[in-house]
N, C-alpha and C positions, 0 to 999 in steps of 0.2 A: 738647396738654394743655389741658383746659378750665379757665377761670378761675372763681374763687368768685363767688357772687352774694349781694347783700343780700337778706335774707328780710323781707318787709314784711307784717305781719298787718294787713289792712285794718280789722279790728275795733278795733285799737288806734290807728288814725290818725284825726285830725280830718277833716271834710269838705274843708277847705282843703288839708291835706296829701295826701289821696287825689287831689284835683284836680291838684295839682302833679305827682304821680307819673304820672298818666294822660296829661295833656297834653304832658308831656315825653318820653314813650316811645311813645305811640300816634300816630305821625307818618309822613308828613304827613297831615293830615286835610282832606278837601275842605270847601270853604266854601259854605254856603247863604246867598246874599244874598237875604233874604226880603223881598218887598214884599207889603203888605196894605193894606186900606182900612178905615177905621172906619165904623160905621153912619152917622156924620155926613158921610162922604165925604172924610175927611182921609187922605191917603196916608202910609204909614209904610214905612221901609226900615231893615233892620238885618242884620248878618252873624252867622251862627252856624256854629261848626265842630264841634259835636256833631251830625253830619249824615252820611247816606249813603243809597244805594239798597238796598232790602231784597228786592224782588221785581220780576219782569218780567211775571208772570201771576197776579194783576193787577199793573200797574206802580205800585209803592209806594215813596215816599220817606219817610224818617224824620228828624224834627227833635227835638233835646233842648233844651228852652227852660227856662231857669232863671227863677224868680220873683224879684221885687224883695226886698230884705232884710226888708221888713215882710210878706212872703209874698203881696202883691198881684200881679196879673198884669202882666207887661210888655205894652207896646202890641201886639206881635206876637201873643202868646198870646190876648189879649183880642179882638183883631180877628178872628183865626181862629175863635174860639169864637162870635163874634156873626155873622159873615158866612159861615162854613163853607167858606172858600176862602183860598188864598194862592198866591204865585208864587215859585219858586226860580230866581234868576238865578245863573249861574256867574261867578265872578270870574276875570278874566284879568289879566296883568301890567299892561296899560295902565290898568286901573281900580283899582289898589291905593289910590291916594291918595283917590279918591272914595269907595271902600268904607270906608276908615278914618273919613272924615267922617260917614258914616251911622251909625257905631258910637258917636258922641258922645251924651251923655245929654241930648238935647233934651226939651223939654216935649211932652206928647201932641199939642198943637195945631200943632206945627211940622212942616212937610213936609221930611223929610231929603233927599229927592231934589233939591228946590230948593236947599237949603243946599249940596249937593255939585255943583251945576251939571249935574245929570243930567236926562234926558228920560223922562217916564212915557208909556207907550203903553197904551191900554185893552186889557184882556184880551179874548180872543175867546170863551172859554167860561166865564170866571169874572169876578167883579167886580173882583178885584185887578189892578192894572196890572203890566206888565213894564218893565224898564229897557232903553231903546233901545240904550244903549251896551254892554250885556252881550252877549257872543258867543252865549250860550245861555240860554234861559229855559224853565221847565216850569210850566205852569198846573196847579194842583192843587185838588182838592176834598178837604175833610177826610174822612178815612176812619175814623179812630179816634183817640181821645186817651187816654193812659194816665197817670194821676196816680201817679207812683212815690213821691212824698213831698210834703210841704207846700212843698218848695223847688223842685221841678222836675216837669215833665210831658213825656212823649214824644208827639209828634204825628205820626201817620201820614197822609200825603196820597196820594191816587190821582191820578196824572198823567192829565190829559184832553187836553192840547195841549202840543206842544213847538215852540219857535222856535229854529232853529239857523242861524247865519250861513252864507250860501251858499258861501263859500270854505272852510268847515270840513267840511261833510257831502257825501259822495258819494251822491246819491239812488238810484243804481243798486244800491249795496251796503249802504247805511245806515251804513257805516263813517265815522268822523271822523278828521280829520288833527290829531293831538295837537300838532304844531308850530304850526299856524295857530291852534289854540285857545289855546295858551300859558297854560293854567290855573295858578293858584297854590294851594298848600295851607298850612294853618296848622301851625306848629311850637309850641314852648313859649314863654312870655313874649310878647315883641313880635315873635317870629320868623316868617318865612314861607319857603316853598321853592317853586321853580319845578318844572315837570314836564317840562322839556326834557332833563333827565338821564335819558335813556330807553334801554332795551335790550330785546331779545327773548330769551326763554329758553323754548323749547318744552317742553311736558310730555312726558317719555319714556313709551314703552310699558312695560308690565310686563316684556316679553321683553327689551327693551333694558337695563333695570335688572339683571335676572338675568344677562344676558350680561356686563355690566360687572363684576358681583360675581365671576363665575367667572374672569374674566381677572385680577382682582386677587388671587384666591386662588392 
């Protein structure tokens, strides 16, 4: 027997209320640990969980970046706009504490990677660096930016280079070992979830589904 559901009309919710509903139920969300560099050469790092991959041809990542309360750009959005590039680093369990440090509200001139004790490695194809301690990093060129409101924009980045730790990726198949990656996802509030609670569930064929229905009938 199905249970009843709360019916939430998003037109009647405040942005904050809508945010709480979304981040508490659209879980776990992958975390984009974004590194950028300002036109003056200052490195910035910050985590974003409004993030995912959208396309493989072309290879596109998407970031949802919220503006500051006064509607001015955060350092990440401003640097991407000015330099046309950014790097997405994947957060694993070993880097949770360092990732949290980079989320602190430092002044624009502060290097968050230095504050977190992390190492910046120059990009190969883009000006933004990657984080040496991260298990995976994607160098991206800005593909498109969509200003969805004065409070937020969606930034699409085209992946031009990937760096995957050797023990994670099988170069013969391009498959990755999820256990060695040990990535974490964002939950609601201050919550995080690991990705080691893993199981396989193959997609059935249409014939298998129909056969199963006939057996039940």
